[in-house]
OpenMM code with the backbone's topology and positions (N, CA, C; nanometers):
from openmm import Vec3, app, unit

residues = "UNK UNK UNK UNK UNK UNK UNK UNK UNK UNK UNK UNK UNK UNK UNK UNK UNK UNK UNK UNK UNK UNK UNK UNK UNK UNK UNK UNK UNK UNK UNK UNK UNK UNK UNK UNK UNK UNK UNK UNK UNK UNK UNK UNK UNK UNK UNK UNK UNK UNK UNK UNK UNK UNK UNK UNK UNK UNK UNK UNK UNK UNK UNK UNK UNK UNK UNK UNK UNK UNK UNK UNK UNK UNK UNK UNK UNK UNK UNK UNK UNK UNK UNK UNK UNK UNK UNK UNK UNK UNK UNK UNK UNK UNK UNK UNK UNK UNK UNK UNK UNK UNK UNK UNK UNK UNK UNK UNK UNK UNK UNK UNK UNK UNK UNK UNK UNK UNK UNK UNK UNK UNK UNK UNK UNK UNK UNK UNK UNK UNK UNK UNK UNK UNK UNK UNK UNK UNK UNK UNK UNK UNK UNK UNK UNK UNK UNK UNK UNK UNK UNK UNK UNK UNK UNK UNK UNK UNK UNK UNK UNK UNK UNK UNK UNK UNK UNK UNK UNK UNK UNK UNK UNK UNK UNK UNK UNK".split()
positions = [
    Vec3(-0.4807, 1.8865, 3.0405),
    Vec3(-0.4651, 1.8294, 2.9086),
    Vec3(-0.3192, 1.8425, 2.8679),
    Vec3(-0.2616, 1.7342, 2.8199),
    Vec3(-0.1214, 1.7298, 2.7800),
    Vec3(-0.1126, 1.7180, 2.6287),
    Vec3(-0.0228, 1.7938, 2.5678),
    Vec3(-0.0040, 1.7888, 2.4233),
    Vec3(0.1313, 1.7293, 2.3908),
    Vec3(0.1371, 1.6502, 2.2875),
    Vec3(0.2628, 1.5953, 2.2390),
    Vec3(0.3190, 1.6909, 2.1357),
    Vec3(0.4399, 1.7368, 2.1576),
    Vec3(0.5064, 1.8248, 2.0623),
    Vec3(0.5944, 1.7382, 1.9737),
    Vec3(0.5563, 1.7232, 1.8506),
    Vec3(0.6254, 1.6336, 1.7590),
    Vec3(0.7716, 1.6704, 1.7434),
    Vec3(0.8047, 1.7980, 1.7426),
    Vec3(0.9440, 1.8381, 1.7242),
    Vec3(1.0288, 1.8126, 1.8493),
    Vec3(0.9705, 1.7589, 1.9566),
    Vec3(1.0456, 1.7298, 2.0782),
    Vec3(1.0675, 1.5808, 2.1008),
    Vec3(1.0362, 1.4963, 2.0031),
    Vec3(1.0582, 1.3529, 2.0186),
    Vec3(1.2078, 1.3278, 2.0252),
    Vec3(1.2504, 1.2515, 2.1244),
    Vec3(1.3930, 1.2267, 2.1435),
    Vec3(1.4256, 1.0802, 2.1174),
    Vec3(1.5518, 1.0543, 2.0837),
    Vec3(1.5983, 0.9184, 2.0615),
    Vec3(1.5913, 0.8382, 2.1908),
    Vec3(1.5674, 0.7088, 2.1770),
    Vec3(1.5596, 0.6193, 2.2902),
    Vec3(1.6923, 0.5451, 2.3039),
    Vec3(1.7454, 0.5351, 2.4221),
    Vec3(1.8673, 0.4586, 2.4512),
    Vec3(1.9859, 0.5010, 2.3660),
    Vec3(1.9904, 0.6240, 2.3220),
    Vec3(2.1038, 0.6735, 2.2455),
    Vec3(2.1162, 0.6160, 2.1054),
    Vec3(2.0143, 0.5466, 2.0565),
    Vec3(2.0183, 0.4876, 1.9232),
    Vec3(1.9571, 0.5865, 1.8247),
    Vec3(2.0376, 0.6434, 1.7357),
    Vec3(1.9912, 0.7538, 1.6524),
    Vec3(1.8771, 0.7200, 1.5560),
    Vec3(1.8618, 0.5959, 1.5138),
    Vec3(1.7568, 0.5648, 1.4168),
    Vec3(1.6373, 0.4915, 1.4762),
    Vec3(1.6386, 0.4634, 1.6048),
    Vec3(1.5313, 0.3881, 1.6667),
    Vec3(1.3989, 0.4623, 1.6533),
    Vec3(1.3038, 0.4013, 1.5859),
    Vec3(1.1716, 0.4587, 1.5715),
    Vec3(1.1583, 0.5667, 1.4668),
    Vec3(1.2655, 0.5973, 1.3945),
    Vec3(1.2594, 0.7013, 1.2917),
    Vec3(1.2249, 0.6419, 1.1557),
    Vec3(1.1546, 0.7206, 1.0759),
    Vec3(1.1307, 0.6834, 0.9371),
    Vec3(1.2611, 0.7083, 0.8616),
    Vec3(1.3188, 0.6029, 0.8051),
    Vec3(1.4478, 0.6145, 0.7373),
    Vec3(1.4330, 0.6405, 0.5877),
    Vec3(1.3278, 0.5864, 0.5271),
    Vec3(1.3018, 0.6122, 0.3860),
    Vec3(1.1565, 0.5796, 0.3555),
    Vec3(1.1056, 0.6426, 0.2500),
    Vec3(0.9685, 0.6204, 0.2042),
    Vec3(0.9728, 0.5951, 0.0545),
    Vec3(0.9033, 0.4894, 0.0113),
    Vec3(0.8915, 0.4562, -0.1308),
    Vec3(0.7428, 0.4530, -0.1635),
    Vec3(0.7067, 0.5120, -0.2759),
    Vec3(0.5657, 0.5156, -0.3155),
    Vec3(0.5497, 0.4766, -0.4615),
    Vec3(0.4506, 0.3924, -0.4882),
    Vec3(0.4033, 0.3675, -0.6240),
    Vec3(0.2628, 0.4254, -0.6307),
    Vec3(0.2461, 0.5273, -0.7089),
    Vec3(0.1165, 0.5936, -0.7251),
    Vec3(0.0668, 0.5576, -0.8643),
    Vec3(-0.0337, 0.4721, -0.8717),
    Vec3(-0.0785, 0.4149, -0.9987),
    Vec3(-0.2063, 0.4848, -1.0443),
    Vec3(-0.2021, 0.5472, -1.1603),
    Vec3(-0.3159, 0.6268, -1.2087),
    Vec3(-0.3809, 0.5708, -1.3346),
    Vec3(-0.3246, 0.4690, -1.3958),
    Vec3(-0.3759, 0.4170, -1.5224),
    Vec3(-0.5053, 0.3386, -1.5016),
    Vec3(-0.6129, 0.3743, -1.5724),
    Vec3(-0.7340, 0.2921, -1.5667),
    Vec3(-0.7134, 0.1679, -1.6544),
    Vec3(-0.7331, 0.0505, -1.5951),
    Vec3(-0.7067, -0.0734, -1.6675),
    Vec3(-0.7932, -0.1857, -1.6115),
    Vec3(-0.7764, -0.3036, -1.6662),
    Vec3(-0.8417, -0.4226, -1.6127),
    Vec3(-0.7470, -0.5396, -1.6312),
    Vec3(-0.7717, -0.6456, -1.5553),
    Vec3(-0.6895, -0.7648, -1.5688),
    Vec3(-0.7723, -0.8886, -1.5390),
    Vec3(-0.7347, -0.9984, -1.6006),
    Vec3(-0.8001, -1.1265, -1.5751),
    Vec3(-0.7504, -1.1833, -1.4435),
    Vec3(-0.8441, -1.2348, -1.3648),
    Vec3(-0.8131, -1.2976, -1.2367),
    Vec3(-0.8415, -1.4466, -1.2501),
    Vec3(-0.7419, -1.5266, -1.2188),
    Vec3(-0.7569, -1.6717, -1.2208),
    Vec3(-0.8194, -1.7155, -1.0887),
    Vec3(-0.9317, -1.7826, -1.0953),
    Vec3(-1.0056, -1.8222, -0.9754),
    Vec3(-0.9230, -1.9050, -0.8792),
    Vec3(-0.9381, -1.8753, -0.7503),
    Vec3(-0.8754, -1.9458, -0.6397),
    Vec3(-0.7225, -1.9416, -0.6438),
    Vec3(-0.6673, -1.8347, -0.7023),
    Vec3(-0.5239, -1.8069, -0.7012),
    Vec3(-0.5032, -1.6676, -0.6430),
    Vec3(-0.3819, -1.6416, -0.5949),
    Vec3(-0.3490, -1.5118, -0.5366),
    Vec3(-0.2787, -1.4295, -0.6442),
    Vec3(-0.3589, -1.3549, -0.7217),
    Vec3(-0.3155, -1.2823, -0.8408),
    Vec3(-0.2579, -1.1461, -0.8059),
    Vec3(-0.1341, -1.1174, -0.8478),
    Vec3(-0.0755, -0.9845, -0.8291),
    Vec3(-0.1592, -0.8825, -0.9057),
    Vec3(-0.1857, -0.7673, -0.8447),
    Vec3(-0.2665, -0.6638, -0.9087),
    Vec3(-0.1751, -0.5710, -0.9885),
    Vec3(-0.2116, -0.5480, -1.1126),
    Vec3(-0.1360, -0.4592, -1.2008),
    Vec3(-0.1143, -0.3231, -1.1345),
    Vec3(0.0114, -0.2781, -1.1326),
    Vec3(0.0454, -0.1464, -1.0797),
    Vec3(0.0573, -0.1367, -0.9302),
    Vec3(0.0308, -0.2465, -0.8588),
    Vec3(0.0271, -0.2411, -0.7127),
    Vec3(0.1459, -0.3137, -0.6501),
    Vec3(0.2668, -0.2635, -0.6791),
    Vec3(0.3861, -0.3162, -0.6138),
    Vec3(0.4856, -0.2022, -0.5936),
    Vec3(0.5726, -0.2205, -0.4970),
    Vec3(0.6785, -0.1229, -0.4687),
    Vec3(0.7966, -0.1992, -0.4104),
    Vec3(0.9163, -0.1470, -0.4362),
    Vec3(1.0394, -0.2127, -0.3926),
    Vec3(1.1192, -0.1185, -0.3029),
    Vec3(1.1707, -0.1745, -0.1943),
    Vec3(1.2513, -0.0990, -0.0992),
    Vec3(1.3724, -0.1833, -0.0612),
    Vec3(1.4829, -0.1189, -0.0313),
    Vec3(1.6025, -0.1874, 0.0180),
    Vec3(1.6286, -0.1399, 0.1608),
    Vec3(1.5934, -0.2217, 0.2604),
    Vec3(1.6126, -0.1803, 0.3992),
    Vec3(1.7602, -0.1542, 0.4298),
    Vec3(1.7864, -0.0571, 0.5151),
    Vec3(1.9239, -0.0225, 0.5502),
    Vec3(1.9782, -0.1090, 0.6633),
    Vec3(1.8914, -0.1848, 0.7311),
    Vec3(1.9338, -0.2694, 0.8421),
    Vec3(1.8444, -0.3931, 0.8492),
    Vec3(1.8995, -0.5038, 0.8961),
    Vec3(1.8181, -0.6251, 0.9115),
    Vec3(1.7167, -0.6120, 1.0245),
    Vec3(1.7349, -0.5136, 1.1126),
    Vec3(1.6400, -0.4939, 1.2223),
    Vec3(1.5278, -0.3959, 1.1876),
    Vec3(1.5331, -0.3357, 1.0700),
    Vec3(1.4292, -0.2399, 1.0304),
    Vec3(1.2946, -0.3090, 1.0106),
    Vec3(1.1911, -0.2325, 1.0322),
    Vec3(1.0551, -0.2779, 0.9999),
    Vec3(1.0060, -0.1954, 0.8820),
    Vec3(0.9155, -0.2541, 0.8055),
    Vec3(0.8570, -0.1855, 0.6909),
    Vec3(0.7076, -0.1695, 0.7167),
    Vec3(0.6617, -0.0452, 0.7190),
    Vec3(0.5183, -0.0172, 0.7282),
    Vec3(0.4656, -0.0124, 0.5853),
    Vec3(0.3629, -0.0921, 0.5584),
    Vec3(0.3058, -0.1019, 0.4239),
    Vec3(0.1637, -0.0477, 0.4279),
    Vec3(0.1350, 0.0452, 0.3381),
    Vec3(-0.0024, 0.0905, 0.3175),
    Vec3(-0.0338, 0.0707, 0.1702),
    Vec3(-0.1399, -0.0023, 0.1428),
    Vec3(-0.1844, -0.0235, 0.0053),
    Vec3(-0.3319, 0.0151, -0.0043),
    Vec3(-0.3645, 0.0919, -0.1077),
    Vec3(-0.5041, 0.1308, -0.1324),
    Vec3(-0.5357, 0.1066, -0.2796),
    Vec3(-0.6326, 0.0195, -0.3048),
    Vec3(-0.6790, -0.0115, -0.4407),
    Vec3(-0.8126, 0.0570, -0.4636),
    Vec3(-0.8285, 0.1145, -0.5824),
    Vec3(-0.9554, 0.1745, -0.6249),
    Vec3(-0.9965, 0.1020, -0.7513),
    Vec3(-1.1192, 0.0572, -0.7579),
    Vec3(-1.1647, -0.0113, -0.8788),
    Vec3(-1.3002, -0.0742, -0.8586),
    Vec3(-1.3247, -0.1778, -0.9350),
    Vec3(-1.4541, -0.2443, -0.9272),
    Vec3(-1.4414, -0.3851, -0.9821),
    Vec3(-1.5307, -0.4705, -0.9366),
    Vec3(-1.5467, -0.6028, -0.9958),
    Vec3(-1.6914, -0.6432, -0.9822),
    Vec3(-1.7296, -0.7484, -1.0466),
    Vec3(-1.8701, -0.7893, -1.0451),
    Vec3(-1.8944, -0.9106, -0.9566),
    Vec3(-1.7955, -0.9478, -0.8773),
    Vec3(-1.8075, -1.0669, -0.7932),
    Vec3(-1.7402, -1.0404, -0.6582),
    Vec3(-1.7630, -0.9232, -0.6006),
    Vec3(-1.6908, -0.8774, -0.4819),
    Vec3(-1.7122, -0.9651, -0.3595),
    Vec3(-1.8233, -1.0334, -0.3477),
    Vec3(-1.8554, -1.1070, -0.2264),
    Vec3(-1.7824, -1.2412, -0.2175),
    Vec3(-1.7114, -1.2838, -0.3198),
    Vec3(-1.6401, -1.4117, -0.3161),
    Vec3(-1.4890, -1.3968, -0.3271),
    Vec3(-1.4340, -1.2824, -0.2879),
    Vec3(-1.2905, -1.2639, -0.3012),
    Vec3(-1.2384, -1.1602, -0.2046),
    Vec3(-1.1084, -1.1354, -0.2147),
    Vec3(-1.0493, -1.0363, -0.1281),
    Vec3(-0.9034, -1.0118, -0.1607),
    Vec3(-0.8394, -0.9324, -0.0748),
    Vec3(-0.7072, -0.8763, -0.1007),
    Vec3(-0.6082, -0.9152, 0.0076),
    Vec3(-0.4795, -0.9055, -0.0284),
    Vec3(-0.3724, -0.9293, 0.0668),
    Vec3(-0.2405, -0.8791, 0.0118),
    Vec3(-0.1310, -0.9151, 0.0807),
    Vec3(0.0032, -0.8689, 0.0450),
    Vec3(0.0986, -0.9863, 0.0271),
    Vec3(0.1987, -0.9638, -0.0581),
    Vec3(0.3106, -1.0570, -0.0740),
    Vec3(0.4406, -0.9796, -0.0526),
    Vec3(0.5390, -1.0500, 0.0019),
    Vec3(0.6763, -0.9999, 0.0076),
    Vec3(0.7600, -1.0931, -0.0784),
    Vec3(0.8191, -1.0387, -0.1846),
    Vec3(0.9002, -1.1186, -0.2774),
    Vec3(0.8283, -1.2462, -0.3212),
    Vec3(0.6981, -1.2335, -0.3479),
    Vec3(0.6188, -1.3449, -0.3993),
    Vec3(0.5573, -1.4362, -0.2954),
    Vec3(0.5866, -1.4139, -0.1659),
    Vec3(0.5326, -1.4973, -0.0585),
    Vec3(0.4254, -1.4198, 0.0169),
    Vec3(0.3110, -1.4810, 0.0367),
    Vec3(0.2011, -1.4154, 0.1082),
    Vec3(0.2420, -1.3855, 0.2520),
    Vec3(0.2122, -1.2626, 0.2961),
    Vec3(0.2378, -1.2210, 0.4340),
    Vec3(0.1110, -1.1598, 0.4921),
    Vec3(0.0997, -1.1623, 0.6226),
    Vec3(-0.0070, -1.0899, 0.6916),
    Vec3(-0.1432, -1.1552, 0.6900),
    Vec3(-0.1624, -1.2601, 0.6144),
    Vec3(-0.2926, -1.3267, 0.6087),
    Vec3(-0.2996, -1.4332, 0.7174),
    Vec3(-0.4193, -1.4669, 0.7627),
    Vec3(-0.4315, -1.5719, 0.8641),
    Vec3(-0.4054, -1.7093, 0.8019),
    Vec3(-0.3817, -1.8097, 0.8862),
    Vec3(-0.3717, -1.9454, 0.8314),
    Vec3(-0.5023, -1.9807, 0.7608),
    Vec3(-0.4926, -2.0617, 0.6595),
    Vec3(-0.6114, -2.0983, 0.5815),
    Vec3(-0.6472, -2.2448, 0.6063),
    Vec3(-0.7281, -2.2724, 0.7084),
    Vec3(-0.7643, -2.4113, 0.7349),
    Vec3(-0.8561, -2.4658, 0.6258),
    Vec3(-0.8239, -2.5835, 0.5804),
    Vec3(-0.9045, -2.6455, 0.4760),
    Vec3(-0.8915, -2.5712, 0.3448),
    Vec3(-1.0015, -2.5499, 0.2781),
    Vec3(-1.0035, -2.4847, 0.1471),
    Vec3(-1.0386, -2.3371, 0.1546),
    Vec3(-1.0423, -2.2804, 0.2743),
    Vec3(-1.0819, -2.1403, 0.2908),
    Vec3(-0.9765, -2.0457, 0.2331),
    Vec3(-1.0217, -1.9346, 0.1752),
    Vec3(-0.9310, -1.8289, 0.1308),
    Vec3(-0.8801, -1.7542, 0.2535),
    Vec3(-0.7521, -1.7175, 0.2530),
    Vec3(-0.6926, -1.6419, 0.3631),
    Vec3(-0.6733, -1.4983, 0.3168),
    Vec3(-0.7593, -1.4080, 0.3614),
    Vec3(-0.7616, -1.2693, 0.3157),
    Vec3(-0.7162, -1.1744, 0.4254),
    Vec3(-0.6674, -1.0566, 0.3826),
    Vec3(-0.6452, -0.9479, 0.4776),
    Vec3(-0.7678, -0.8571, 0.4825),
    Vec3(-0.8365, -0.8408, 0.3688),
    Vec3(-0.9583, -0.7592, 0.3647),
    Vec3(-1.0365, -0.7901, 0.2383),
    Vec3(-1.1621, -0.7493, 0.2374),
    Vec3(-1.2423, -0.7478, 0.1158),
    Vec3(-1.2545, -0.6037, 0.0705),
    Vec3(-1.2949, -0.5838, -0.0537),
    Vec3(-1.3231, -0.4489, -0.1009),
    Vec3(-1.4523, -0.3992, -0.0392),
    Vec3(-1.4627, -0.2669, -0.0248),
    Vec3(-1.5878, -0.2097, 0.0232),
    Vec3(-1.6928, -0.2278, -0.0861),
    Vec3(-1.8129, -0.2632, -0.0480),
    Vec3(-1.9204, -0.2766, -0.1450),
    Vec3(-2.0211, -0.1677, -0.1165),
    Vec3(-2.0405, -0.0794, -0.2132),
    Vec3(-2.1306, 0.0332, -0.1904),
    Vec3(-2.2600, 0.0194, -0.2693),
    Vec3(-2.2932, -0.1037, -0.3048),
    Vec3(-2.4175, -0.1301, -0.3768),
    Vec3(-2.4689, -0.2660, -0.3340),
    Vec3(-2.5992, -0.2887, -0.3529),
    Vec3(-2.6558, -0.4195, -0.3248),
    Vec3(-2.6207, -0.5162, -0.4369),
    Vec3(-2.6217, -0.6414, -0.4064),
    Vec3(-2.5874, -0.7433, -0.5057),
    Vec3(-2.6743, -0.7252, -0.6299),
    Vec3(-2.6085, -0.7166, -0.7443),
    Vec3(-2.6710, -0.7039, -0.8758),
    Vec3(-2.7471, -0.5724, -0.8948),
    Vec3(-2.7339, -0.4766, -0.8024),
    Vec3(-2.8019, -0.3487, -0.8171),
    Vec3(-2.7212, -0.2550, -0.9054),
    Vec3(-2.5917, -0.2397, -0.8765),
    Vec3(-2.5096, -0.1490, -0.9562),
    Vec3(-2.3639, -0.1935, -0.9519),
    Vec3(-2.3348, -0.2988, -1.0240),
    Vec3(-2.1973, -0.3461, -1.0314),
    Vec3(-2.1335, -0.3050, -1.1641),
    Vec3(-2.1723, -0.1876, -1.2133),
    Vec3(-2.1222, -0.1376, -1.3408),
    Vec3(-2.0635, 0.0026, -1.3279),
    Vec3(-2.1092, 0.0790, -1.2280),
    Vec3(-2.0663, 0.2185, -1.2188),
    Vec3(-2.0417, 0.2659, -1.0759),
    Vec3(-2.0283, 0.1746, -0.9818),
    Vec3(-2.0070, 0.2145, -0.8436),
    Vec3(-1.8753, 0.1540, -0.7947),
    Vec3(-1.7693, 0.2346, -0.7862),
    Vec3(-1.6378, 0.1813, -0.7498),
    Vec3(-1.6298, 0.1371, -0.6040),
    Vec3(-1.5292, 0.0564, -0.5783),
    Vec3(-1.5003, 0.0077, -0.4443),
    Vec3(-1.3571, 0.0470, -0.4090),
    Vec3(-1.3217, 0.0322, -0.2831),
    Vec3(-1.1833, 0.0486, -0.2411),
    Vec3(-1.1470, -0.0667, -0.1489),
    Vec3(-1.0170, -0.0935, -0.1401),
    Vec3(-0.9638, -0.1856, -0.0399),
    Vec3(-0.8377, -0.1207, 0.0139),
    Vec3(-0.8239, -0.1190, 0.1458),
    Vec3(-0.7049, -0.0612, 0.2087),
    Vec3(-0.6420, -0.1635, 0.3014),
    Vec3(-0.5103, -0.1704, 0.2967),
    Vec3(-0.4348, -0.2602, 0.3826),
    Vec3(-0.3257, -0.1818, 0.4541),
    Vec3(-0.3072, -0.2085, 0.5805),
    Vec3(-0.1940, -0.1584, 0.6585),
    Vec3(-0.1291, -0.2800, 0.7218),
    Vec3(0.0034, -0.2848, 0.7175),
    Vec3(0.0735, -0.3986, 0.7762),
    Vec3(0.2149, -0.3551, 0.8113),
    Vec3(0.2676, -0.4069, 0.9230),
    Vec3(0.4063, -0.3823, 0.9622),
    Vec3(0.4816, -0.5138, 0.9457),
    Vec3(0.5832, -0.5125, 0.8599),
    Vec3(0.6587, -0.6334, 0.8275),
    Vec3(0.8009, -0.6223, 0.8800),
    Vec3(0.8593, -0.7354, 0.9132),
    Vec3(1.0000, -0.7442, 0.9550),
    Vec3(1.0728, -0.8361, 0.8566),
    Vec3(1.1233, -0.7810, 0.7462),
    Vec3(1.1842, -0.8671, 0.6440),
    Vec3(1.3189, -0.9256, 0.6845),
    Vec3(1.3850, -0.8702, 0.7881),
    Vec3(1.5157, -0.9191, 0.8346),
    Vec3(1.6156, -0.9318, 0.7208),
    Vec3(1.6237, -0.8276, 0.6393),
    Vec3(1.7078, -0.8318, 0.5198),
    Vec3(1.7539, -0.6912, 0.4836),
    Vec3(1.8675, -0.6846, 0.4152),
    Vec3(1.9116, -0.5586, 0.3558),
    Vec3(1.9139, -0.5711, 0.2040),
    Vec3(1.8454, -0.6717, 0.1523),
    Vec3(1.8336, -0.6906, 0.0072),
    Vec3(1.7098, -0.6196, -0.0440),
    Vec3(1.7082, -0.5932, -0.1719),
    Vec3(1.5926, -0.5336, -0.2377),
    Vec3(1.4693, -0.6209, -0.2104),
    Vec3(1.3630, -0.5585, -0.1608),
    Vec3(1.2430, -0.6314, -0.1193),
    Vec3(1.1220, -0.5711, -0.1889),
    Vec3(1.0452, -0.6554, -0.2577),
    Vec3(0.9281, -0.6094, -0.3325),
    Vec3(0.8005, -0.6538, -0.2621),
    Vec3(0.7127, -0.5575, -0.2392),
    Vec3(0.5806, -0.5837, -0.1824),
    Vec3(0.4764, -0.5652, -0.2914),
    Vec3(0.3794, -0.6560, -0.2950),
    Vec3(0.2767, -0.6559, -0.3990),
    Vec3(0.1406, -0.6797, -0.3346),
    Vec3(0.0407, -0.6083, -0.3827),
    Vec3(-0.0975, -0.6328, -0.3403),
    Vec3(-0.1567, -0.7364, -0.4350),
    Vec3(-0.2293, -0.8330, -0.3792),
    Vec3(-0.2915, -0.9367, -0.4617),
    Vec3(-0.4423, -0.9408, -0.4407),
    Vec3(-0.5092, -1.0075, -0.5359),
    Vec3(-0.6536, -1.0289, -0.5278),
    Vec3(-0.6822, -1.1745, -0.5584),
    Vec3(-0.7740, -1.2318, -0.4845),
    Vec3(-0.8199, -1.3672, -0.5136),
    Vec3(-0.9714, -1.3685, -0.5171),
    Vec3(-1.0258, -1.4611, -0.5939),
    Vec3(-1.1703, -1.4740, -0.6064),
    Vec3(-1.2034, -1.6216, -0.6271),
    Vec3(-1.3202, -1.6619, -0.5856),
    Vec3(-1.3605, -1.8017, -0.6050),
    Vec3(-1.3654, -1.8355, -0.7536),
    Vec3(-1.4243, -1.7467, -0.8329),
    Vec3(-1.4368, -1.7681, -0.9768),
    Vec3(-1.3319, -1.6879, -1.0526),
    Vec3(-1.2971, -1.7324, -1.1709),
    Vec3(-1.2173, -1.6490, -1.2607),
    Vec3(-1.3045, -1.5320, -1.3026),
    Vec3(-1.2462, -1.4144, -1.3130),
    Vec3(-1.3239, -1.2942, -1.3425),
    Vec3(-1.2302, -1.1831, -1.3856),
    Vec3(-1.2849, -1.0636, -1.4045),
    Vec3(-1.2052, -0.9470, -1.4401),
    Vec3(-1.2056, -0.8485, -1.3235),
    Vec3(-1.0861, -0.7999, -1.2905),
    Vec3(-1.0708, -0.6966, -1.1880),
    Vec3(-1.0424, -0.5655, -1.2598),
    Vec3(-1.1151, -0.4610, -1.2242),
    Vec3(-1.0999, -0.3291, -1.2863),
    Vec3(-1.0237, -0.2399, -1.1895),
    Vec3(-0.9193, -0.1755, -1.2387),
    Vec3(-0.8295, -0.0980, -1.1544),
    Vec3(-0.8382, 0.0483, -1.1954),
    Vec3(-0.8648, 0.1346, -1.0990),
    Vec3(-0.8751, 0.2798, -1.1194),
    Vec3(-0.9898, 0.3201, -1.2108),
    Vec3(-1.0880, 0.2341, -1.2236),
    Vec3(-1.2046, 0.2614, -1.3091),
    Vec3(-1.3211, 0.1728, -1.2650),
    Vec3(-1.4388, 0.2033, -1.3168),
    Vec3(-1.5554, 0.1184, -1.2958),
    Vec3(-1.5622, 0.0149, -1.4077),
    Vec3(-1.6529, -0.0805, -1.3933),
    Vec3(-1.6699, -0.1832, -1.4964),
    Vec3(-1.7117, -0.1185, -1.6274),
    Vec3(-1.8174, -0.0352, -1.6242),
    Vec3(-1.8696, 0.0260, -1.7467),
    Vec3(-1.7764, 0.1302, -1.8069),
    Vec3(-1.7132, 0.2105, -1.7236),
    Vec3(-1.6186, 0.3141, -1.7657),
    Vec3(-1.6742, 0.4057, -1.8744),
    Vec3(-1.8048, 0.4312, -1.8677),
    Vec3(-1.8689, 0.5228, -1.9614),
    Vec3(-1.8250, 0.6661, -1.9315),
    Vec3(-1.8145, 0.7486, -2.0348),
    Vec3(-1.7733, 0.8880, -2.0172),
    Vec3(-1.8913, 0.9697, -1.9627),
    Vec3(-1.9192, 0.9486, -1.8331),
    Vec3(-2.0267, 1.0198, -1.7637),
    Vec3(-1.9838, 1.0394, -1.6183),
    Vec3(-2.0382, 1.1408, -1.5537),
    Vec3(-1.9979, 1.1784, -1.4192),
    Vec3(-2.0104, 1.0633, -1.3201),
    Vec3(-2.1118, 0.9797, -1.3351),
    Vec3(-2.1372, 0.8731, -1.2379),
    Vec3(-2.0623, 0.7431, -1.2689),
    Vec3(-1.9644, 0.7459, -1.3588),
    Vec3(-1.8739, 0.6339, -1.3844),
    Vec3(-1.7333, 0.6818, -1.3450),
    Vec3(-1.7076, 0.6799, -1.2143),
    Vec3(-1.5888, 0.7429, -1.1589),
    Vec3(-1.4595, 0.6714, -1.1986),
    Vec3(-1.3529, 0.7499, -1.1974),
    Vec3(-1.2171, 0.6964, -1.2056),
    Vec3(-1.1436, 0.7404, -1.0800),
    Vec3(-1.0390, 0.6658, -1.0453),
    Vec3(-0.9634, 0.6991, -0.9254),
    Vec3(-0.8191, 0.6549, -0.9389),
    Vec3(-0.7505, 0.6486, -0.8274),
    Vec3(-0.6100, 0.6102, -0.8251),
    Vec3(-0.5875, 0.5044, -0.7180),
    Vec3(-0.4763, 0.4348, -0.7319),
    Vec3(-0.4348, 0.3351, -0.6333),
    Vec3(-0.2921, 0.3689, -0.5911),
    Vec3(-0.2530, 0.3242, -0.4720),
    Vec3(-0.1210, 0.3589, -0.4209),
    Vec3(-0.0659, 0.2489, -0.3318),
    Vec3(0.0651, 0.2341, -0.3346),
    Vec3(0.1343, 0.1499, -0.2373),
    Vec3(0.2477, 0.2316, -0.1798),
    Vec3(0.2527, 0.2418, -0.0466),
    Vec3(0.3546, 0.3194, 0.0235),
    Vec3(0.4292, 0.2255, 0.1181),
    Vec3(0.5637, 0.2318, 0.1114),
    Vec3(0.6492, 0.1547, 0.2008),
    Vec3(0.7312, 0.2528, 0.2835),
    Vec3(0.7345, 0.2341, 0.4153),
    Vec3(0.8134, 0.3207, 0.5021),
    Vec3(0.9050, 0.2347, 0.5870),
    Vec3(1.0347, 0.2569, 0.5762),
    Vec3(1.1302, 0.1856, 0.6604),
    Vec3(1.1423, 0.2580, 0.7940),
    Vec3(1.1255, 0.1825, 0.9032),
    Vec3(1.1363, 0.2372, 1.0376),
    Vec3(1.2567, 0.1726, 1.1062),
    Vec3(1.3465, 0.2548, 1.1575),
    Vec3(1.4627, 0.2036, 1.2294),
    Vec3(1.4224, 0.1374, 1.3594),
    Vec3(1.4858, 0.0267, 1.3920),
    Vec3(1.4541, -0.0486, 1.5161),
    Vec3(1.5787, -0.0682, 1.5992),
] * unit.nanometer
topology = app.Topology()
chain = topology.addChain("A")
for resn in residues:
    res = topology.addResidue(resn, chain)
    for name in ("N", "CA", "C"):
        topology.addAtom(name, app.Element.getBySymbol(name[0]), res)
């Protein structure tokens, strides 16, 4: 059995930043809120953006986004990412299909408990912005119908143990290439 010793990782080809994490930016969003979602649009989610300025045009950005919340129409929508307002990481959308990176987890049956059972959505993506300018990444949500998206809270948000609250986060890591 062979073990990898993390403190023994060496530079490749004499390039001091190759494969190293150069900087980390985090937006940790704790406010319980809600927002209106316009049907069949890619709506930026309140509190779910972070900005990084890459140190090199060859750097890659590792993006991790985790949303906690609830909605009452989870089966007709989903989540994705934008870089400076442009959708990234989603598949091509042939015809009228929505192009999603993921849907939220649904921990209840349809119409059984869409008032007090939160969901999560997590995204991981490696982007190559090819820029040294300030770059903003945003998590978005789309749904077939216009509706309300609840962030860091359940729909009911009653002051009781079974109406959970949580947090959402976006983490950006610049990796030298």
